[in-house]
N, CA and C of each residue as an Amber inpcrd file, in Angstrom:
protein
   156
 -24.3050000 -17.4640000  24.6990000 -22.8430000 -17.3430000  24.7020000
 -22.2610000 -17.7750000  23.3560000 -22.8080000 -18.8350000  22.7920000
 -22.3360000 -19.2970000  21.4920000 -22.5600000 -18.2060000  20.4430000
 -23.7010000 -17.5780000  20.5230000 -24.0140000 -16.4900000  19.6010000
 -23.0000000 -15.3570000  19.7530000 -22.6130000 -15.0780000  20.9900000
 -21.6320000 -14.0270000  21.2690000 -20.2820000 -14.3620000  20.6240000
 -19.8880000 -15.6080000  20.7410000 -18.6250000 -16.0640000  20.1350000
 -18.7180000 -15.9550000  18.6120000 -19.8510000 -16.3520000  18.0610000
 -20.0330000 -16.2630000  16.6090000 -19.9750000 -14.8100000  16.1370000
 -20.5580000 -13.9200000  16.9300000 -20.5120000 -12.4960000  16.5860000
 -19.0780000 -11.9760000  16.6010000 -18.3090000 -12.3980000  17.5890000
 -16.9080000 -11.9730000  17.6760000 -16.1000000 -12.5110000  16.4960000
 -16.3590000 -13.7560000  16.1430000 -15.6660000 -14.3520000  14.9950000
 -16.0070000 -13.5760000  13.7280000 -17.2850000 -13.2660000  13.5570000
 -17.7270000 -12.5170000  12.3770000 -17.0850000 -11.1310000  12.3360000
 -17.0590000 -10.4730000  13.4740000 -16.4590000  -9.1410000  13.5600000
 -14.9670000  -9.1970000  13.2240000 -14.2760000 -10.1740000  13.7870000
 -12.8450000 -10.3230000  13.5210000 -12.5820000 -10.6540000  12.0600000
 -13.4410000 -11.4750000  11.4790000 -13.3010000 -11.8290000  10.0690000
 -13.4740000 -10.5910000   9.1990000 -14.4770000  -9.7910000   9.5340000
 -14.7190000  -8.5510000   8.7970000 -13.5280000  -7.6080000   8.9240000
 -13.0310000  -7.4440000  10.1360000 -11.8750000  -6.5640000  10.3640000
 -10.6520000  -7.0730000   9.6060000 -10.4650000  -8.3740000   9.6100000
  -9.3230000  -8.9730000   8.9180000  -9.4170000  -8.7080000   7.4120000
 -10.6070000  -8.8800000   6.8570000 -10.7960000  -8.6330000   5.4240000
 -10.5650000  -7.1640000   5.0790000 -11.0220000  -6.2670000   5.9550000
 -10.7740000  -4.8380000   5.7500000  -9.2750000  -4.5540000   5.8070000
  -8.6030000  -5.1970000   6.7410000  -7.1550000  -5.0450000   6.8810000
  -6.4450000  -5.4860000   5.5990000  -6.8630000  -6.6110000   5.0430000
  -6.2460000  -7.1030000   3.8090000  -6.4640000  -6.1300000   2.6550000
  -7.6590000  -5.5450000   2.5860000  -7.9410000  -4.5620000   1.5370000
  -7.0610000  -3.3280000   1.7010000  -6.9010000  -2.8660000   2.9240000
  -6.0440000  -1.7080000   3.1880000  -4.5900000  -2.0220000   2.8480000
  -4.1760000  -3.2310000   3.1750000  -2.8140000  -3.6580000   2.8750000
  -2.5700000  -3.6450000   1.3640000  -3.5470000  -4.1030000   0.6060000
  -3.4420000  -4.1120000  -0.8490000  -3.3400000  -2.6800000  -1.3930000
  -4.1480000  -1.7720000  -0.8430000  -4.0870000  -0.3660000  -1.2650000
  -2.7170000   0.2280000  -0.9600000  -2.2020000  -0.0620000   0.2250000
  -0.8880000   0.4550000   0.6130000   0.2120000  -0.0880000  -0.2890000
   0.1070000  -1.3520000  -0.6520000   1.1100000  -1.9550000  -1.5340000
   1.0940000  -1.2650000  -2.9000000  -0.1050000  -0.9780000  -3.4150000
  -0.2090000  -0.2770000  -4.6990000   0.3950000   1.1190000  -4.5920000
   0.1350000   1.7950000  -3.4790000   0.7160000   3.1230000  -3.2560000
   2.2390000   3.0560000  -3.1720000   2.7390000   2.0280000  -2.4950000
   4.1870000   1.8630000  -2.3630000   4.8360000   1.6970000  -3.7420000
   4.2280000   0.8700000  -4.5810000   4.7670000   0.6510000  -5.9210000
   4.7100000   1.9290000  -6.7530000   3.6260000   2.6740000  -6.6040000
   3.4860000   3.9380000  -7.3300000   4.5610000   4.9320000  -6.8860000
   4.7800000   5.0160000  -5.5840000   5.8110000   5.9130000  -5.0550000
   7.2000000   5.5040000  -5.5300000   7.4670000   4.2130000  -5.5420000
   8.7680000   3.7390000  -6.0290000   8.9800000   4.1610000  -7.4760000
   7.9310000   4.0570000  -8.2700000   8.0070000   4.4380000  -9.6730000
   8.2600000   5.9360000  -9.8220000   7.5490000   6.7380000  -9.0300000
   7.7310000   8.1940000  -9.0690000   9.1600000   8.5660000  -8.6760000
   9.6590000   7.9380000  -7.6130000  11.0250000   8.2200000  -7.1460000
  12.0470000   7.8520000  -8.2220000  11.8580000   6.6980000  -8.8470000
  12.7900000   6.2570000  -9.8900000  12.7810000   7.2370000 -11.0650000
  11.5880000   7.6490000 -11.4840000  11.4820000   8.6070000 -12.5910000
  12.1120000   9.9440000 -12.2180000  11.9240000  10.3530000 -10.9860000
  12.4990000  11.6080000 -10.4900000  14.0280000  11.5320000 -10.5220000
  14.5590000  10.4150000 -10.0540000  16.0160000  10.2320000 -10.0560000
  16.5690000  10.2400000 -11.4780000  15.8390000   9.6110000 -12.4030000
  16.2880000   9.5980000 -13.7980000  16.2640000  11.0070000 -14.3810000
  15.2250000  11.7710000 -14.0450000  15.1280000  13.1560000 -14.5260000
  16.2750000  13.9970000 -13.9880000  16.5890000  13.8330000 -12.7170000
  17.7040000  14.5690000 -12.1070000  19.0130000  14.1860000 -12.7980000
  19.1920000  12.8960000 -13.0360000  20.3970000  12.4290000 -13.7220000
  20.5230000  13.0280000 -15.1090000  19.4050000  13.1020000 -15.8130000
  19.4060000  13.6800000 -17.1600000  19.7540000  15.1720000 -17.1070000
  19.1930000  15.8840000 -16.1440000  19.4980000  17.3150000 -15.9950000
  20.9680000  17.5350000 -15.6560000  21.5110000  16.7060000 -14.7840000
  22.9290000  16.8250000 -14.4180000  23.8110000  16.6100000 -15.6440000
  23.4180000  15.6570000 -16.4810000  24.1860000  15.3710000 -17.6930000
  24.1640000  16.5670000 -18.6310000  23.0060000  17.2080000 -18.7610000
  22.8940000  18.3860000 -19.6370000  23.7240000  19.5520000 -19.1140000
  23.7530000  19.7010000 -17.7960000  24.4920000  20.8130000 -17.1870000
  25.9990000  20.6130000 -17.3510000  26.4460000  19.3690000 -17.2470000
  27.8960000  19.0830000 -17.2870000  28.5090000  19.3720000 -18.6430000
């Protein structure tokens, strides 16, 4: 039974570490998307200025 508990702890630890890695990847993607959106908005603003 102790071995079973240790296995569950190990499995949960592994899952938690995988979760943290995925969270880090998502955060990097979020920052990249924010940057793309900001650049897109600036480009649109520049085009509007040229048209006016």
